[in-house]
C-alpha positions in Angstrom: 147.1 97.5 153.9 144.4 99.3 155.9 147.0 101.9 157.0 146.6 103.7 153.6 143.4 102.1 152.3 139.8 102.6 153.6 139.4 98.8 153.7 141.3 95.7 152.8 138.8 94.8 150.1 139.1 98.2 148.6 142.9 98.1 148.6 142.8 94.7 146.9 140.4 96.0 144.2 142.6 99.0 143.5 145.9 97.0 143.3 144.2 94.4 141.1 143.3 97.2 138.7 146.9 98.4 138.8 148.3 95.0 138.1 146.0 94.7 135.0 147.4 97.9 133.7 151.0 96.7 134.2 150.1 93.5 132.2 149.4 95.7 129.2 152.4 98.1 129.6 153.1 99.5 126.1 156.9 98.7 126.1 158.9 95.7 127.5 159.5 96.2 131.2 161.3 94.6 134.1 159.6 94.5 137.5 162.1 95.2 140.2 161.6 95.1 144.0 164.2 97.0 145.9 164.6 96.6 149.7 164.8 100.0 151.5 164.7 101.3 155.0 161.0 102.2 154.4 160.2 98.8 153.1 160.1 97.2 149.7 159.9 99.6 146.8 158.5 98.6 143.4 160.2 99.9 140.2 159.2 99.4 136.6 162.3 99.5 134.4 162.1 100.0 130.6 164.5 101.0 127.8 168.0 99.9 126.9 170.1 98.8 129.9 173.1 100.8 128.7 171.1 104.0 128.1 171.3 107.0 130.5 169.2 106.5 133.6 165.9 108.4 134.1 163.9 108.2 137.3 160.2 108.9 137.2 158.3 110.0 140.4 154.5 110.1 140.2 152.1 112.3 142.2 150.0 111.6 145.3 147.2 109.1 144.9 148.9 107.6 141.9 151.4 105.0 140.8 153.7 104.3 137.8 150.6 103.8 135.6 150.5 107.6 135.2 153.5 107.4 132.9 151.8 105.0 130.5 151.4 107.6 127.7 155.0 108.9 128.1 157.0 105.8 128.5 157.3 104.8 124.8 158.9 108.2 124.0 161.3 108.3 127.0 162.4 104.7 127.0 163.7 105.0 123.4 166.6 107.1 124.7 166.8 106.3 128.4 166.8 103.5 130.9 163.6 104.6 132.7 162.9 103.6 136.3 159.3 104.4 137.2 159.2 104.2 141.0 156.1 103.5 143.1 156.4 106.0 145.9 156.0 104.4 149.3 152.8 105.2 151.1 150.9 105.6 147.8 148.5 103.2 146.0 151.1 101.2 144.2 153.1 98.1 144.9 155.6 99.7 147.3 155.4 99.5 151.1 152.7 101.6 152.9 155.2 103.5 155.0 155.2 107.3 154.8 158.5 109.0 155.7 158.3 112.4 157.3 158.3 115.1 154.7 161.1 117.7 155.1 163.1 115.6 157.5 165.6 114.1 155.1 163.9 110.7 155.4 162.5 110.8 151.8 166.0 111.4 150.4 167.4 108.5 152.5 164.7 106.3 151.0 165.6 107.4 147.5 169.3 106.7 148.3 168.3 103.1 149.0 166.3 102.9 145.8 169.1 104.2 143.6 171.6 101.9 145.4 169.4 98.9 144.8 169.2 99.8 141.1 173.0 100.4 141.0 172.4 104.0 139.7 174.8 106.6 140.9 173.3 109.6 139.2 170.2 110.2 137.0 167.9 112.6 135.4 164.6 113.0 137.3 161.0 113.7 136.1 158.5 114.3 138.9 154.9 115.6 139.1 153.1 117.1 142.2 154.3 115.1 145.2 156.8 113.4 142.9 157.9 116.8 141.8 158.4 117.8 145.5 160.3 114.5 146.1 162.6 115.1 143.1 163.2 118.7 144.0 164.0 117.7 147.6 166.4 115.1 146.4 168.1 117.6 144.0 168.6 120.1 146.8 169.9 117.5 149.2 171.9 115.3 146.7 172.8 117.7 143.8 175.6 115.4 142.7 173.2 112.6 142.0 170.7 114.6 139.9 171.9 115.4 136.3 168.7 117.0 135.1 165.4 117.9 136.7 162.0 118.1 135.0 159.0 119.0 137.2 155.3 119.3 136.4 153.2 121.2 138.9 155.6 120.5 141.7 154.8 120.9 145.3 157.0 123.0 147.6 157.4 126.0 145.4 154.1 127.9 145.1 151.5 128.2 147.8 149.5 125.0 148.4 145.8 125.8 148.2 143.3 124.4 150.7 140.0 124.8 148.9 140.2 121.5 147.1 140.1 119.7 150.4 136.8 121.2 151.3 135.4 120.3 147.8 136.4 116.7 148.4 134.7 116.7 151.9 131.5 118.2 150.5 131.4 115.5 147.9 131.5 112.7 150.3 127.7 112.4 150.9 127.2 111.9 147.1 129.7 109.1 147.0 131.2 108.4 143.5 129.2 111.0 141.7 130.4 113.8 143.9 133.9 112.3 144.0 133.9 112.5 140.2 133.0 116.2 140.4 135.8 116.8 143.0 138.4 115.0 140.9 137.5 117.1 137.8 137.8 120.3 139.9 141.0 119.3 141.7 142.9 117.7 138.8 141.5 119.9 136.1 140.2 116.9 134.1 137.6 117.0 131.4 134.6 114.6 131.8 134.8 113.4 128.2 138.3 114.0 126.9 140.0 112.6 130.1 137.5 109.9 130.9 140.0 107.1 131.4 142.2 109.2 133.8 139.1 110.5 135.6 137.8 106.9 136.1 141.2 105.9 137.6 141.2 108.9 140.0 137.6 108.1 141.2 138.5 104.5 141.7 141.6 105.4 143.7 140.1 107.9 146.0 137.1 105.7 146.6 139.4 103.3 148.4 142.6 105.3 149.2 143.5 107.6 152.2 145.9 110.2 150.9 148.4 112.1 152.9 146.7 115.2 154.5 149.7 117.4 155.5 150.8 120.3 153.4 154.1 119.8 151.6 157.0 121.8 153.1 157.9 124.8 151.0 161.6 125.1 149.9 163.2 128.4 150.9 164.8 130.7 148.3 168.3 129.8 149.3 167.6 126.1 148.6 166.2 126.8 145.2 169.2 129.1 144.4 171.5 126.1 145.0 170.2 124.2 142.0 172.9 124.1 139.4 171.7 121.3 137.2 169.5 122.0 134.1 165.9 122.5 135.3 162.6 122.4 133.4 159.3 123.4 135.2 155.9 123.1 133.6 152.8 124.3 135.5 149.1 124.8 134.8 147.5 128.2 135.0 144.3 126.6 136.4 146.0 124.4 139.0 143.6 124.0 141.9 146.2 122.5 144.3 149.2 124.9 143.9 149.6 128.6 143.0 151.4 127.8 139.7 152.0 131.4 138.9 153.8 131.8 142.1 155.7 128.6 141.4 156.7 130.0 138.0 157.8 133.3 139.5 159.9 131.8 142.2 161.7 129.4 139.9 162.4 132.2 137.4 163.8 134.4 140.2 165.7 131.8 142.2 166.8 129.5 139.3 167.4 131.9 136.4 168.9 129.2 134.2 165.7 127.2 134.4 163.2 126.8 131.6 159.7 127.6 132.8 156.5 126.9 130.9 153.1 128.0 132.1 150.2 126.4 130.3 147.3 128.9 131.0 144.5 126.4 130.3 146.0 123.4 132.1 145.0 122.3 135.6 147.0 120.2 138.1 147.1 117.1 135.8 149.2 118.0 132.8 149.2 115.7 129.7 151.0 115.7 126.4 154.5 116.8 127.5 156.4 113.6 126.5 158.2 115.3 123.6 159.1 118.6 125.3 160.4 116.8 128.3 162.3 114.4 126.1 163.9 117.3 124.2 164.9 118.9 127.5 166.4 115.7 128.8 168.4 115.1 125.6 169.8 118.6 125.2 
């Protein structure tokens, strides 16, 4: 546990908070534990079992709880599989497969095999967006549709937020709160619940520090499935305007939405994504 958490006690506090959220999940859900080459992977399954499969991949420093506001909409029409990424503060193994090596796709192969899913639509955000995009490039036959919010690996990854977080350390939670607001683009009043969760997480969690590998133009051009990309104009982590430009140039059939006032954390997209997935 201490591999990805700053202390065992902090890790237990964080996971206890997560389990309490799972106890109040807004729709009926099945808790599934899938054995993989990277260790056990936790999946929260909702929706009709005979509905088309939809795989949800959260961002760095998060877990499946980030889909809480979306799951009621999506699970009406899909069998949703919200996956806790390995190496993140969820209920999956603490292992961290090397990014860009093919290891992440092999892990997802194991997850889908364990779920008996041969192909699915994918929704991913940030690191989860990078993971979904990497999988779509490496396994295009297994990805029917691809919806990405502020994905990594397309636009330039900014470094400034790292220094903001470092400067905040001496001020402990107060400074961490300011950093979370700047990095995620969260409002202190409107997004209080999400902000509290981010502060709790990064009080105890050690995130991955490496930059996400950038996908070359040729790899993006190979995407033939329907693609939706939603980015925030005030994203402090990625150059979202560059992301939008590269997707439009390399994936001309993609639908691209740039929300000029949104930051890295994008909310309120349940219906637009559902409409895209069902088209």
